[in-house]
C-alpha positions as CSV (number, residue, x, y, z in Angstrom):
1,X,0.0,0.0,0.0
2,X,1.4,3.3,-1.0
3,X,1.9,6.2,1.4
4,X,-0.7,8.2,-0.5
5,X,-3.3,5.5,0.1
6,X,-2.5,5.3,3.8
7,X,-2.7,9.1,4.1
8,X,-6.1,9.2,2.3
9,X,-7.5,6.4,4.6
10,X,-6.3,8.3,7.7
11,X,-7.8,11.5,6.6
12,X,-11.2,9.8,5.9
13,X,-11.1,8.2,9.3
14,X,-10.5,11.5,11.1
15,X,-13.3,13.2,9.2
16,X,-15.7,10.4,10.1
17,X,-14.7,10.6,13.7
18,X,-15.4,14.4,13.8
19,X,-18.7,13.9,12.0
20,X,-19.8,11.2,14.5
21,X,-18.9,13.4,17.5
22,X,-20.8,16.3,16.0
23,X,-23.8,14.1,15.4
24,X,-23.7,12.9,19.0
25,X,-23.6,16.5,20.2
26,X,-26.6,17.4,18.1
27,X,-28.5,14.4,19.4
28,X,-28.2,15.5,23.0
29,X,-31.1,17.7,24.2
30,X,-30.2,21.2,25.2
31,X,-29.8,21.9,28.9
32,X,-32.7,24.0,30.3
33,X,-32.0,26.0,33.4
34,X,-35.0,26.4,35.6
35,X,-35.7,29.9,36.7
36,X,-35.0,30.6,40.4
37,X,-38.0,30.2,42.7
38,X,-38.6,33.3,44.9
39,X,-40.4,32.8,48.2
40,X,-42.1,35.9,49.5
41,X,-40.8,36.4,53.0
42,X,-40.7,39.6,55.0
43,X,-37.3,39.8,56.6
44,X,-38.5,41.2,59.9
45,X,-42.2,40.6,60.3
46,X,-42.6,44.1,61.8
47,X,-45.1,46.6,60.4
48,X,-46.4,50.1,60.9
49,X,-50.1,51.1,60.7
50,X,-52.3,54.2,60.5
51,X,-56.1,54.4,61.0
52,X,-59.0,56.7,60.5
53,X,-62.4,55.9,62.0
54,X,-65.8,57.1,62.9
55,X,-66.9,56.5,66.5
56,X,-70.6,56.0,67.5
57,X,-70.4,57.0,71.2
58,X,-72.6,55.6,74.0
59,X,-72.6,55.6,77.8
60,X,-74.1,53.8,80.7
61,X,-75.5,56.9,82.4
62,X,-74.1,59.5,84.8
63,X,-74.1,60.2,88.5
64,X,-73.8,63.3,90.6
65,X,-71.9,63.3,93.9
66,X,-74.6,65.5,95.3
67,X,-77.9,66.7,93.8
68,X,-79.8,65.3,90.9
69,X,-78.2,62.7,88.6
70,X,-78.0,63.5,84.9
71,X,-81.1,62.3,83.1
72,X,-80.9,60.7,79.6
73,X,-77.3,61.8,79.0
74,X,-75.8,61.5,75.5
75,X,-72.3,62.0,73.9
76,X,-71.9,63.1,70.3
77,X,-70.2,60.9,67.7
78,X,-66.7,61.7,66.5
79,X,-64.1,60.9,63.9
80,X,-60.9,59.3,65.2
81,X,-57.3,59.1,64.1
82,X,-54.7,56.6,65.3
83,X,-51.5,54.7,64.5
84,X,-49.1,52.1,65.9
85,X,-46.8,49.3,65.1
86,X,-46.7,45.5,65.5
87,X,-45.3,42.1,64.5
88,X,-46.8,39.3,62.3
89,X,-45.8,35.7,62.4
90,X,-47.9,33.4,60.2
91,X,-51.5,33.8,61.1
92,X,-50.7,35.5,64.4
93,X,-50.4,39.3,64.7
94,X,-49.8,41.6,67.7
95,X,-49.5,45.4,67.8
96,X,-49.7,48.5,70.0
97,X,-52.1,51.2,68.9
98,X,-52.9,54.7,70.0
99,X,-56.1,56.5,69.0
100,X,-57.4,60.0,69.7
101,X,-61.0,61.4,69.5
102,X,-61.5,65.2,69.7
103,X,-63.9,66.8,72.2
104,X,-67.5,65.5,71.9
105,X,-70.5,67.2,73.5
106,X,-72.0,65.6,76.6
107,X,-75.5,66.7,77.5
108,X,-78.3,65.7,79.9
109,X,-81.9,66.9,79.9
110,X,-82.6,67.3,83.6
111,X,-80.6,69.0,85.1
112,X,-79.1,70.8,82.1
113,X,-75.5,69.5,82.4
114,X,-73.2,70.2,79.4
115,X,-69.5,69.6,78.9
116,X,-67.0,68.4,76.3
117,X,-65.3,65.0,76.6
118,X,-62.1,64.0,74.7
119,X,-60.4,60.6,74.8
120,X,-57.1,59.0,74.1
121,X,-56.6,55.2,74.1
122,X,-53.5,53.1,74.1
123,X,-54.1,49.3,73.6
124,X,-52.1,46.2,73.2
125,X,-53.9,44.0,70.6
126,X,-53.6,40.4,69.4
127,X,-55.2,39.1,66.1
128,X,-55.8,35.8,64.4
129,X,-55.7,35.9,60.6
130,X,-58.2,33.4,59.2
131,X,-56.5,32.5,55.9
132,X,-56.2,34.4,52.7
133,X,-58.4,34.1,49.6
134,X,-57.8,36.1,46.4
135,X,-55.7,38.6,48.4
136,X,-58.3,39.1,51.1
137,X,-57.6,38.1,54.8
138,X,-60.4,38.1,57.4
139,X,-59.3,38.4,61.0
140,X,-60.6,38.7,64.6
141,X,-58.9,40.3,67.5
142,X,-59.0,41.7,71.0
143,X,-57.1,44.4,72.9
144,X,-56.6,45.8,76.4
145,X,-54.9,48.9,77.8
146,X,-55.6,52.4,79.1
147,X,-57.9,55.3,78.2
148,X,-57.3,59.0,79.1
149,X,-60.7,60.8,79.3
150,X,-60.8,64.5,79.9
151,X,-63.8,66.8,80.5
152,X,-64.0,70.5,80.0
153,X,-66.3,73.4,79.0
154,X,-68.7,72.9,81.8
155,X,-72.2,74.5,82.0
156,X,-75.2,73.7,84.3
157,X,-78.4,75.7,84.9
158,X,-78.5,73.9,88.3
159,X,-75.5,76.0,89.4
160,X,-73.7,72.8,90.5
161,X,-70.4,74.1,89.0
162,X,-69.7,77.4,90.8
163,X,-66.3,78.7,89.7
164,X,-65.8,75.9,87.2
165,X,-67.7,77.0,84.1
166,X,-65.5,77.6,81.1
167,X,-63.0,75.9,78.8
168,X,-59.9,76.6,80.9
169,X,-60.9,74.2,83.7
170,X,-60.6,70.5,82.9
171,X,-60.3,67.2,84.6
172,X,-58.5,64.1,83.1
173,X,-58.9,60.5,84.3
174,X,-57.0,57.4,83.4
175,X,-59.1,54.2,83.2
176,X,-58.9,50.6,82.0
177,X,-59.9,50.2,78.4
178,X,-60.6,47.1,76.2
179,X,-61.7,46.3,72.7
180,X,-62.9,43.5,70.4
181,X,-62.6,43.8,66.7
182,X,-63.0,42.0,63.3
183,X,-62.0,43.0,59.8
184,X,-60.7,42.4,56.4
185,X,-57.3,43.0,55.0
186,X,-56.6,43.6,51.3
187,X,-53.2,43.2,49.7
188,X,-52.4,46.3,47.7
189,X,-48.7,45.2,47.1
190,X,-46.3,42.8,48.8
191,X,-45.6,45.4,51.5
192,X,-48.8,47.5,51.6
193,X,-52.1,46.4,52.9
194,X,-55.5,48.1,53.4
195,X,-57.6,47.3,56.4
196,X,-61.4,47.7,57.0
197,X,-62.5,46.9,60.5
198,X,-65.2,47.1,63.1
199,X,-64.2,47.7,66.7
200,X,-66.2,47.7,69.9
201,X,-64.3,49.9,72.5
202,X,-64.9,50.4,76.2
203,X,-63.2,53.5,77.6
204,X,-64.3,53.5,81.2
205,X,-65.4,56.6,83.1
206,X,-64.9,60.4,82.9
207,X,-65.2,62.8,85.7
208,X,-65.5,66.5,86.3
209,X,-63.4,68.5,88.9
210,X,-65.0,68.8,92.3
211,X,-66.9,72.1,92.4
212,X,-66.9,74.6,95.2
213,X,-70.1,73.1,96.6
214,X,-68.3,69.6,96.5
215,X,-70.4,68.3,93.6
216,X,-68.8,66.2,90.9
217,X,-70.3,64.5,87.8
218,X,-69.2,61.1,86.7
219,X,-69.9,59.9,83.1
220,X,-70.2,56.1,83.5
221,X,-68.8,53.4,81.2
222,X,-68.3,55.2,77.9
223,X,-68.4,52.8,75.0
224,X,-68.2,53.1,71.2
225,X,-68.8,51.2,68.0
226,X,-66.1,52.2,65.5
227,X,-65.9,51.7,61.8
228,X,-62.2,52.1,60.7
229,X,-60.1,52.1,57.6
230,X,-56.3,51.9,57.7
231,X,-53.1,51.1,56.0
232,X,-50.4,48.6,57.2
233,X,-46.8,48.8,55.8
234,X,-44.6,45.8,56.2
235,X,-41.0,46.6,57.0
236,X,-38.3,44.6,55.2
């Protein structure tokens, strides 16, 4: 066999080997890299909240230290504003909230007692989220804390407040407060949620200063039904 023949056979064998290798590479399916799976997880679980509400005020009556007790007393309804912060873990949430309601008018028919009552509440609340459907989470909750109830702007035609009539004299009282609530949370974005809720709030009593004739009026067991809307912002 001549050298030329050997060279030709070797060249053909090399070409065949390359062709087979390329064919094998083409036969292998291309590698597909799966996209990374992102799990939505808030790094801290902490959140801030702000709330606006409308309060339907009520009370359990009133009493006078001396003289005639207030008859058919009422307190006007008021808008409220509040805020706070808390922590969420799974279906459990807890937060601290503070809410303020400006001065509402207290009146009674007989005698003609009139005054203003403003309130501030600070509550520690716990909630149970009841699952999420289509971005909506129903929940229930309860809270307990303190209320600050201040009376001012006294007037009485029974003259039971000598020396006290006017806006510059006031009396504040701290009392135990508690609440029960239920609501719906809507996911606006991964970090921003809107909250619609109902809250029953018990704020305790409010009192006036003791007048020069030793009389004092007590507004008993102030309560409210509140309809609230708020925003919660989850902190990363």
